[in-house]
C-alpha positions as CSV (number, residue, x, y, z in Angstrom):
1,X,6.0,-8.6,12.2
2,X,9.7,-9.3,12.7
3,X,9.0,-12.8,14.2
4,X,6.8,-13.6,11.2
5,X,9.6,-12.6,8.8
6,X,12.2,-14.7,10.6
7,X,10.0,-17.8,11.2
8,X,8.5,-19.0,7.9
9,X,6.6,-21.7,9.6
10,X,4.2,-19.3,11.3
11,X,0.7,-18.7,9.8
12,X,0.7,-15.7,7.4
13,X,-2.8,-16.2,6.1
14,X,-4.2,-13.2,8.1
15,X,-1.8,-10.8,6.4
16,X,-2.5,-9.2,3.0
17,X,-0.7,-11.0,0.2
18,X,1.5,-7.9,-0.5
19,X,2.8,-7.9,3.1
20,X,3.3,-11.6,3.2
21,X,5.3,-11.4,-0.1
22,X,7.5,-8.6,1.2
23,X,8.3,-10.0,4.6
24,X,11.5,-11.3,3.1
25,X,12.8,-7.7,3.1
26,X,12.6,-7.7,6.9
27,X,14.5,-11.0,7.1
28,X,17.1,-9.7,4.6
29,X,17.9,-6.8,6.7
30,X,20.2,-9.1,8.6
31,X,21.7,-7.8,11.9
32,X,20.7,-4.2,11.3
33,X,18.0,-3.9,14.0
34,X,17.0,-0.4,13.1
35,X,16.4,-1.3,9.4
36,X,14.4,-4.4,10.5
37,X,12.2,-2.3,12.9
38,X,11.6,0.4,10.2
39,X,10.6,-2.2,7.6
40,X,8.4,-4.1,10.1
41,X,6.6,-0.9,11.1
42,X,6.0,0.1,7.5
43,X,4.6,-3.3,6.5
44,X,2.5,-3.2,9.7
45,X,1.1,0.2,8.6
46,X,0.4,-1.2,5.1
47,X,-1.5,-4.0,6.7
48,X,-3.6,-1.6,8.8
49,X,-4.3,0.7,5.8
50,X,-5.4,-2.3,3.6
51,X,-7.8,-3.5,6.4
52,X,-9.2,0.0,6.8
53,X,-9.7,0.5,3.1
54,X,-11.7,-2.7,2.9
55,X,-14.3,-1.4,5.5
56,X,-16.5,0.0,2.8
57,X,-18.1,3.4,2.2
58,X,-20.3,3.5,5.4
59,X,-19.4,1.7,8.5
60,X,-20.1,1.7,12.2
61,X,-16.9,1.3,14.1
62,X,-15.1,3.1,16.9
63,X,-11.4,3.0,17.6
64,X,-12.1,0.3,20.2
65,X,-13.8,-2.0,17.6
66,X,-11.0,-1.3,15.1
67,X,-8.6,-2.5,17.8
68,X,-10.7,-5.6,18.7
69,X,-11.6,-6.7,15.1
70,X,-8.5,-5.7,13.1
71,X,-5.8,-5.3,15.7
72,X,-5.2,-1.6,14.9
73,X,-3.7,0.1,18.0
74,X,-6.1,2.5,19.7
75,X,-4.2,5.8,19.0
76,X,-3.7,4.8,15.3
77,X,-7.4,3.8,15.1
78,X,-8.4,7.2,16.4
79,X,-6.1,8.9,13.9
80,X,-7.3,6.8,11.0
81,X,-10.9,7.6,11.8
82,X,-10.1,11.3,11.9
83,X,-8.0,11.4,8.7
84,X,-9.5,8.7,6.5
85,X,-13.2,8.9,7.4
86,X,-15.9,11.5,7.9
87,X,-18.5,11.2,10.6
88,X,-19.2,11.2,14.3
89,X,-18.4,8.8,17.2
90,X,-19.9,5.6,15.8
91,X,-21.1,6.2,12.3
92,X,-18.7,7.0,9.5
93,X,-18.7,7.5,5.8
94,X,-15.8,7.7,3.3
95,X,-16.3,10.1,0.4
96,X,-14.1,9.7,-2.7
97,X,-11.7,12.5,-1.5
98,X,-11.0,10.6,1.7
99,X,-10.6,7.3,-0.1
100,X,-8.1,8.9,-2.5
101,X,-6.1,10.3,0.5
102,X,-5.9,6.8,2.1
103,X,-4.7,5.2,-1.2
104,X,-2.1,7.9,-1.7
105,X,-0.7,7.3,1.8
106,X,-0.8,3.6,1.1
107,X,1.1,4.1,-2.1
108,X,3.9,6.1,-0.4
109,X,4.1,3.7,2.6
110,X,4.4,0.7,0.3
111,X,7.0,2.4,-1.8
112,X,9.1,3.2,1.4
113,X,8.8,-0.4,2.5
114,X,10.1,-1.8,-0.8
115,X,12.9,0.7,-1.4
116,X,10.9,2.6,-4.0
117,X,10.7,-0.4,-6.4
118,X,7.7,-2.8,-6.2
119,X,5.1,-4.8,-8.1
120,X,1.6,-3.7,-7.2
121,X,-0.3,-6.8,-8.5
122,X,-0.7,-8.4,-5.0
123,X,-1.6,-5.0,-3.4
124,X,-4.4,-4.6,-6.0
125,X,-5.7,-8.0,-5.2
126,X,-5.7,-7.2,-1.5
127,X,-7.6,-4.0,-2.1
128,X,-10.0,-5.6,-4.6
129,X,-9.1,-3.0,-7.2
130,X,-8.0,-3.1,-10.8
131,X,-4.3,-2.8,-11.1
132,X,-4.5,0.0,-13.6
133,X,-6.6,2.1,-11.2
134,X,-4.2,1.5,-8.4
135,X,-1.3,2.4,-10.7
136,X,-2.9,5.8,-11.3
137,X,-2.4,6.6,-7.6
138,X,1.2,5.7,-7.8
139,X,1.6,7.9,-10.9
140,X,0.0,10.7,-8.8
141,X,2.9,10.6,-6.4
142,X,5.5,10.7,-9.2
143,X,6.2,7.0,-9.7
144,X,6.9,5.5,-13.1
145,X,4.5,2.6,-13.7
146,X,5.6,0.0,-16.3
147,X,3.3,-2.8,-17.5
148,X,5.1,-6.0,-18.5
149,X,3.6,-9.1,-20.1
150,X,4.8,-12.6,-19.4
151,X,3.7,-15.9,-20.9
152,X,3.1,-18.5,-18.2
153,X,2.7,-22.2,-19.0
154,X,-0.3,-23.9,-17.5
155,X,-0.6,-27.5,-16.2
156,X,-2.7,-28.5,-19.3
157,X,0.2,-27.5,-21.6
158,X,-1.2,-24.1,-22.8
159,X,0.1,-20.7,-22.2
160,X,-1.5,-17.7,-20.5
161,X,-0.3,-14.1,-20.7
162,X,0.0,-12.4,-17.3
163,X,0.4,-8.6,-16.9
164,X,2.6,-7.3,-14.1
165,X,2.8,-3.7,-13.0
166,X,6.2,-2.5,-11.7
167,X,6.4,0.8,-10.0
168,X,9.7,2.6,-9.5
169,X,10.4,6.0,-8.0
170,X,13.8,7.4,-9.1
171,X,15.5,9.5,-6.5
172,X,16.3,12.3,-6.2
173,X,13.0,13.7,-7.3
174,X,13.0,16.3,-10.1
175,X,10.2,18.7,-10.4
176,X,9.3,20.8,-13.5
177,X,10.5,24.4,-13.4
178,X,7.9,27.0,-12.6
179,X,6.4,28.6,-15.6
180,X,6.9,32.3,-15.9
181,X,3.8,32.8,-18.0
182,X,3.5,33.1,-21.8
183,X,6.6,34.0,-23.7
184,X,7.1,37.2,-25.7
185,X,8.5,40.6,-25.2
186,X,6.8,43.4,-23.4
C-alpha cells in the first residue's frame, strides 16, 4: 500500500475508489514511517472490509479462498468469517445484524484512516449503497454527517447539482449525562 501511495504510475484499478482517493494521506505522511505504516494498514483493512461486504448474503468461501481470490491474509480471513458471517466451514450467510457490525467497523476504520473527517460518496459507490444509508452507520458511531450541494458544469454547457456527504467526528467525545429518572420530589 505504501508503494502504491508513493508511486502514482502503478495501477490502482483493483482498489476501491475510496482507498485510491485517500492514498495521498499515506504519501503526505512524509518521513514519519510509523504514520505511513498506520495509514497503510488502515486503508488495507478498509479494502478487505469492502471486498468482504460485496460477497453477498450467502457465499461458499473458506479462509483459503478469501486469500486466493481477494488477497485477504489467512488469519484475517478466519477472523472475518468468525465475526462477520454465520455458518460452518464452507457455507456462510450474513444476517442483517452481522452486516451492520461490518459496516460499523468499516465506518470507524475509515474515520481513523482519514483523521476523523471524510467524504463518504466514494465509499458508498464502492459498497453499492445509497449514501444516505451509509451515513446512518456513521451517525450511529457519533459522527456528524453534513450534506452539501454543489453545481457542476457539464461539457454540454448545462449544470448538474451534486450532493456530497461529509462526516466529521469531533474529539474529544462527549456523551449525554446519565438520566436519574423522572424529576420530582419524594
